[in-house]
N, CA, C and O of each residue as an XYZ file, in Angstrom:
276
protein
N     -12.870    -19.157    -27.222
C     -11.459    -18.888    -27.360
C     -10.689    -19.846    -26.455
O     -10.897    -19.857    -25.242
N      -9.815    -20.637    -27.031
C      -8.999    -21.627    -26.322
C      -9.855    -22.601    -25.519
O      -9.390    -23.147    -24.518
N     -11.091    -22.828    -25.939
C     -11.969    -23.775    -25.269
C     -12.681    -23.229    -24.046
O     -13.321    -23.993    -23.324
N     -12.591    -21.930    -23.791
C     -13.270    -21.322    -22.650
C     -14.515    -20.590    -23.117
O     -14.553    -20.053    -24.224
N     -15.524    -20.571    -22.274
C     -16.722    -19.811    -22.596
C     -16.504    -18.345    -22.220
O     -15.556    -17.997    -21.516
N     -17.402    -17.509    -22.706
C     -17.311    -16.085    -22.387
C     -17.481    -15.852    -20.893
O     -16.852    -14.960    -20.323
N     -18.327    -16.650    -20.260
C     -18.555    -16.518    -18.821
C     -17.305    -16.870    -18.019
O     -17.009    -16.211    -17.022
N     -16.572    -17.893    -18.436
C     -15.343    -18.282    -17.746
C     -14.263    -17.212    -17.894
O     -13.551    -16.910    -16.936
N     -14.143    -16.649    -19.072
C     -13.153    -15.600    -19.309
C     -13.488    -14.358    -18.488
O     -12.600    -13.742    -17.900
N     -14.781    -13.987    -18.448
C     -15.194    -12.823    -17.666
C     -14.964    -13.064    -16.177
O     -14.535    -12.157    -15.463
N     -15.244    -14.273    -15.703
C     -15.013    -14.588    -14.295
C     -13.542    -14.532    -13.935
O     -13.181    -14.034    -12.868
N     -12.686    -15.040    -14.818
C     -11.240    -14.980    -14.593
C     -10.754    -13.537    -14.560
O      -9.972    -13.159    -13.688
N     -11.217    -12.739    -15.509
C     -10.805    -11.335    -15.547
C     -11.279    -10.570    -14.332
O     -10.554     -9.730    -13.799
N     -12.508    -10.859    -13.886
C     -13.031    -10.159    -12.718
C     -12.262    -10.544    -11.471
O     -11.937     -9.689    -10.647
N     -11.970    -11.827    -11.328
C     -11.295    -12.290    -10.114
C      -9.832    -11.884    -10.084
O      -9.395    -11.226     -9.140
N      -9.076    -12.259    -11.088
C      -7.631    -12.032    -11.070
C      -7.240    -10.666    -11.639
O      -6.294    -10.044    -11.154
N      -7.950    -10.199    -12.648
C      -7.633     -8.898    -13.226
C      -7.895     -7.754    -12.265
O      -7.037     -6.897    -12.055
N      -9.078     -7.745    -11.687
C      -9.415     -6.687    -10.736
C      -8.609     -6.859     -9.453
O      -8.202     -5.870     -8.844
N      -8.371     -8.107     -9.033
C      -7.530     -8.355     -7.854
C      -6.117     -7.825     -8.039
O      -5.555     -7.210     -7.133
N      -5.547     -8.064     -9.211
C      -4.218     -7.533     -9.506
C      -4.211     -6.015     -9.553
O      -3.266     -5.375     -9.092
N      -5.268     -5.441    -10.112
C      -5.380     -3.983    -10.152
C      -5.484     -3.410     -8.744
O      -4.936     -2.344     -8.465
N      -6.185     -4.111     -7.856
C      -6.302     -3.654     -6.469
C      -4.951     -3.692     -5.765
O      -4.629     -2.783     -4.999
N      -4.160     -4.729     -6.012
C      -2.815     -4.788     -5.427
C      -1.957     -3.633     -5.935
O      -1.195     -3.037     -5.173
N      -2.082     -3.323     -7.214
C      -1.341     -2.199     -7.778
C      -1.781     -0.878     -7.137
O      -0.953     -0.003     -6.883
N      -3.087     -0.735     -6.878
C      -3.588      0.471     -6.222
C      -3.038      0.585     -4.798
O      -2.740      1.689     -4.342
N      -2.899     -0.542     -4.090
C      -2.303     -0.513     -2.754
C      -0.849     -0.060     -2.826
O      -0.380      0.689     -1.969
N      -0.138     -0.523     -3.858
C       1.244     -0.076     -4.068
C       1.290      1.437     -4.298
O       2.159      2.120     -3.756
N       0.370      1.954     -5.091
C       0.327      3.391     -5.373
C       0.040      4.181     -4.092
O       0.658      5.219     -3.857
N      -0.887      3.701     -3.269
C      -1.201      4.383     -2.012
C       0.019      4.369     -1.098
O       0.315      5.369     -0.445
N       0.725      3.249     -1.046
C       1.945      3.164     -0.239
C       3.010      4.122     -0.727
O       3.680      4.767      0.080
N       3.178      4.225     -2.043
C       4.134      5.179     -2.619
C       3.761      6.610     -2.266
O       4.620      7.427     -1.934
N       2.465      6.901     -2.342
C       1.988      8.234     -2.003
C       2.299      8.560     -0.549
O       2.749      9.664     -0.244
N       2.066      7.616      0.343
C       2.361      7.834      1.765
C       3.860      8.000      1.983
O       4.278      8.833      2.787
N       4.664      7.224      1.283
C       6.119      7.285      1.449
C       6.667      8.623      0.953
O       7.468      9.259      1.638
N       6.238      9.050     -0.238
C       6.755     10.283     -0.822
C       6.288     11.527     -0.068
O       6.976     12.547     -0.058
N       5.124     11.440      0.559
C       4.630     12.609      1.291
C       5.098     12.618      2.744
O       4.786     13.540      3.498
N       5.856     11.576      3.136
C       6.352     11.450      4.511
C       5.189     11.601      5.498
O       5.230     12.418      6.418
N       4.145     10.781      5.275
C       2.896     10.911      6.025
C       3.000     10.435      7.464
O       2.181     10.837      8.290
N       3.962      9.606      7.795
C       4.038      9.061      9.139
C       3.079      7.889      9.299
O       2.373      7.518      8.361
N       3.061      7.311     10.499
C       2.236      6.122     10.713
C       0.748      6.438     10.653
O      -0.009      5.742      9.977
N       0.328      7.482     11.356
C      -1.092      7.821     11.373
C      -1.560      8.301      9.999
O      -2.643      7.927      9.549
N      -0.761      9.120      9.336
C      -1.121      9.592      8.007
C      -1.217      8.458      7.003
O      -2.105      8.451      6.150
N      -0.303      7.497      7.100
C      -0.356      6.333      6.218
C      -1.622      5.530      6.491
O      -2.283      5.065      5.562
N      -1.954      5.370      7.767
C      -3.177      4.659      8.127
C      -4.397      5.358      7.541
O      -5.283      4.699      6.997
N      -4.453      6.668      7.645
C      -5.589      7.427      7.132
C      -5.660      7.310      5.609
O      -6.747      7.165      5.051
N      -4.524      7.372      4.942
C      -4.517      7.217      3.485
C      -5.050      5.850      3.070
O      -5.899      5.750      2.185
N      -4.546      4.800      3.716
C      -5.011      3.464      3.371
C      -6.485      3.294      3.719
O      -7.230      2.676      2.959
N      -6.912      3.830      4.849
C      -8.309      3.718      5.246
C      -9.216      4.431      4.254
O     -10.218      3.873      3.807
N      -8.872      5.632      3.920
C      -9.724      6.424      3.030
C      -9.706      5.967      1.589
O     -10.750      5.920      0.937
N      -8.536      5.632      1.087
C      -8.424      5.321     -0.337
C      -8.641      3.850     -0.658
O      -8.979      3.513     -1.793
N      -8.458      2.980      0.304
C      -8.570      1.545      0.024
C      -9.813      0.918      0.637
O      -9.993     -0.297      0.546
N     -10.676      1.717      1.259
C     -11.840      1.159      1.937
C     -12.809      0.503      0.962
O     -13.458     -0.481      1.317
N     -12.921      1.013     -0.240
C     -13.820      0.428     -1.232
C     -13.408     -0.964     -1.662
O     -14.244     -1.751     -2.105
N     -12.132     -1.275     -1.538
C     -11.648     -2.605     -1.915
C     -12.144     -3.672     -0.951
O     -12.243     -4.844     -1.314
N     -12.457     -3.267      0.275
C     -12.953     -4.225      1.269
C     -14.279     -4.812      0.799
O     -14.526     -6.004      0.984
N     -15.121     -4.006      0.205
C     -16.404     -4.493     -0.309
C     -16.221     -5.519     -1.405
O     -16.924     -6.529     -1.428
N     -15.292     -5.282     -2.310
C     -15.034     -6.242     -3.381
C     -14.521     -7.559     -2.813
O     -14.959     -8.631     -3.228
N     -13.588     -7.477     -1.859
C     -13.051     -8.696     -1.246
C     -14.128     -9.426     -0.459
O     -14.191    -10.655     -0.493
N     -14.974     -8.688      0.250
C     -16.050     -9.315      1.014
C     -17.032    -10.020      0.078
O     -17.502    -11.115      0.387
N     -17.341     -9.407     -1.051
C     -18.237    -10.020     -2.036
C     -17.650    -11.334     -2.530
O     -18.373    -12.322     -2.660
N     -16.375    -11.357     -2.803
C     -15.718    -12.572     -3.285
C     -15.760    -13.668     -2.223
O     -16.038    -14.826     -2.535
N     -15.484    -13.307     -0.971
C     -15.484    -14.284      0.118
C     -16.894    -14.818      0.361
O     -17.072    -16.020      0.558
N     -17.899    -13.938      0.347
C     -19.279    -14.367      0.565
C     -19.727    -15.316     -0.545
O     -20.371    -16.328     -0.267
N     -19.399    -15.006     -1.788
C     -19.744    -15.899     -2.893
C     -19.055    -17.251     -2.738
O     -19.657    -18.292     -3.002
N     -17.822    -17.236     -2.320
C     -17.075    -18.476     -2.157
C     -17.689    -19.345     -1.057
O     -17.818    -20.559     -1.217
N     -18.066    -18.719      0.056
C     -18.660    -19.460      1.179
C     -20.019    -20.027      0.790
O     -20.325    -21.171      1.126
N     -20.839    -19.250      0.089
C     -22.170    -19.702     -0.273
C     -22.178    -20.784     -1.338
O     -23.127    -21.564     -1.414
N     -21.145    -20.848     -2.160
C     -21.120    -21.854     -3.223
C     -20.423    -23.136     -2.811
O     -20.388    -24.090     -3.587
N     -19.860    -23.182     -1.597
C     -19.218    -24.416     -1.145
C     -20.224    -25.402     -0.667
O     -19.860    -26.501     -0.248
């Protein structure tokens, strides 16, 4: 499709699609903290608990980038 292989399209979707979805999830967590008037510590706990899994995805991307350079 448009001269791209299936592997290139999947790589683009994984990198930018999931990355964009993660940014949207951070926005949702921020909205949740704002609407619940969680305060600084409560906001920190929300981001820590709900966004901790995203750190693994970002670390995987960084490790792959470093190893392929």
